[in-house]
C-alpha positions as CSV (number, residue, x, y, z in Angstrom):
1,M,1.7,5.1,5.9
2,K,-0.9,2.3,6.2
3,C,-3.5,1.0,3.8
4,E,-6.9,1.4,5.5
5,I,-8.3,-1.7,3.6
6,C,-5.6,-4.4,3.9
7,G,-3.3,-2.8,6.6
8,K,-0.2,-2.9,4.4
9,R,2.6,-0.9,6.0
10,V,6.3,-0.1,5.5
11,G,8.5,-3.3,5.0
12,F,11.9,-3.6,6.5
13,G,15.0,-5.5,5.5
14,C,18.5,-5.2,4.2
15,S,20.1,-4.1,1.0
16,V,22.9,-6.6,0.1
17,S,25.7,-5.4,-2.1
18,H,28.0,-7.6,-4.2
19,S,30.4,-7.8,-1.3
20,K,27.5,-9.1,0.9
21,Q,27.6,-5.9,3.0
22,H,24.2,-5.6,4.7
23,T,22.7,-2.1,5.2
24,H,19.2,-1.6,6.6
25,R,16.5,-0.2,4.3
26,H,12.7,-0.1,4.0
27,W,10.1,-0.4,1.3
28,F,7.2,2.0,1.2
29,P,3.8,0.9,0.0
30,N,2.2,2.9,-2.8
31,I,-0.4,4.7,-0.7
32,Q,-2.9,7.1,-2.4
33,R,-5.7,9.2,-1.1
34,A,-8.9,8.1,-3.0
35,T,-12.6,8.4,-2.8
36,I,-14.3,5.0,-2.8
37,M,-17.7,3.6,-1.9
38,V,-17.6,2.1,1.6
39,E,-20.9,0.5,2.8
40,G,-22.9,2.4,0.2
41,R,-21.3,5.8,1.1
42,K,-18.5,7.8,-0.6
43,R,-15.5,8.1,1.7
44,K,-11.9,9.4,1.3
45,V,-9.4,6.8,2.4
46,N,-5.7,6.1,2.3
47,I,-5.5,3.0,0.1
48,C,-2.7,1.1,-1.5
49,T,-2.8,0.8,-5.3
50,R,-3.3,-2.9,-5.2
51,C,-6.5,-2.5,-3.2
52,L,-7.5,0.5,-5.4
53,R,-7.2,-1.7,-8.5
54,T,-9.2,-4.5,-6.8
55,Q,-12.0,-2.0,-5.9
56,Y,-12.1,-0.8,-9.4
57,K,-12.3,-4.3,-10.9
58,A,-15.1,-5.3,-8.4
59,A,-17.1,-2.2,-9.3
60,R,-17.2,-3.2,-13.0
Protein backbone atom coordinates (compact mmCIF):
# COMPACT_ATOMS: atom_id res chain seq x y z
CA MET A 1 0.00 0.00 0.00
CA LYS A 2 1.67 3.16 -1.24
CA CYS A 3 0.41 6.29 -2.97
CA GLU A 4 2.23 6.67 -6.30
CA ILE A 5 1.93 10.47 -6.12
CA CYS A 6 2.97 11.45 -2.58
CA GLY A 7 4.47 8.16 -1.34
CA LYS A 8 2.13 7.87 1.64
CA ARG A 9 2.47 4.45 3.32
CA VAL A 10 1.19 2.59 6.38
CA GLY A 11 1.78 4.50 9.64
CA PHE A 12 2.84 2.68 12.81
CA GLY A 13 2.28 3.50 16.44
CA CYS A 14 0.58 2.37 19.61
CA SER A 15 -2.95 2.24 20.85
CA VAL A 16 -3.03 3.55 24.42
CA SER A 17 -5.87 2.40 26.66
CA HIS A 18 -7.22 4.17 29.71
CA SER A 19 -4.80 2.13 31.85
CA LYS A 20 -1.91 3.33 29.62
CA GLN A 21 -1.34 -0.18 28.25
CA HIS A 22 0.44 0.23 24.88
CA THR A 23 -0.35 -2.18 22.04
CA HIS A 24 1.15 -1.86 18.57
CA ARG A 25 -1.13 -0.92 15.70
CA HIS A 26 -1.00 0.62 12.25
CA TRP A 27 -2.96 3.11 10.21
CA PHE A 28 -3.66 2.32 6.56
CA PRO A 29 -3.85 5.13 4.00
CA ASN A 30 -7.02 5.26 1.92
CA ILE A 31 -5.55 4.03 -1.38
CA GLN A 32 -7.78 3.84 -4.47
CA ARG A 33 -7.13 2.68 -8.02
CA ALA A 34 -7.95 5.63 -10.27
CA THR A 35 -7.43 6.77 -13.85
CA ILE A 36 -5.81 10.21 -13.97
CA MET A 37 -3.95 12.33 -16.51
CA VAL A 38 -0.19 12.02 -16.06
CA GLU A 39 1.95 14.09 -18.45
CA GLY A 40 -0.95 14.39 -20.88
CA ARG A 41 -1.77 10.66 -20.95
CA LYS A 42 -4.42 8.66 -19.09
CA ARG A 43 -2.88 6.25 -16.61
CA LYS A 44 -4.22 3.93 -13.90
CA VAL A 45 -2.49 4.58 -10.59
CA ASN A 46 -2.81 3.66 -6.93
CA ILE A 47 -3.46 7.02 -5.31
CA CYS A 48 -4.53 8.19 -1.85
CA THR A 49 -7.81 10.05 -1.62
CA ARG A 50 -6.07 13.27 -0.53
CA CYS A 51 -4.04 13.33 -3.78
CA LEU A 52 -7.10 12.29 -5.79
CA ARG A 53 -9.01 15.25 -4.34
CA THR A 54 -6.12 17.60 -5.16
CA GLN A 55 -5.96 16.27 -8.74
CA TYR A 56 -9.71 16.82 -9.13
CA LYS A 57 -9.47 20.39 -7.80
CA ALA A 58 -6.49 21.22 -10.06
CA ALA A 59 -8.37 19.97 -13.15
CA ARG A 60 -11.27 22.37 -12.53
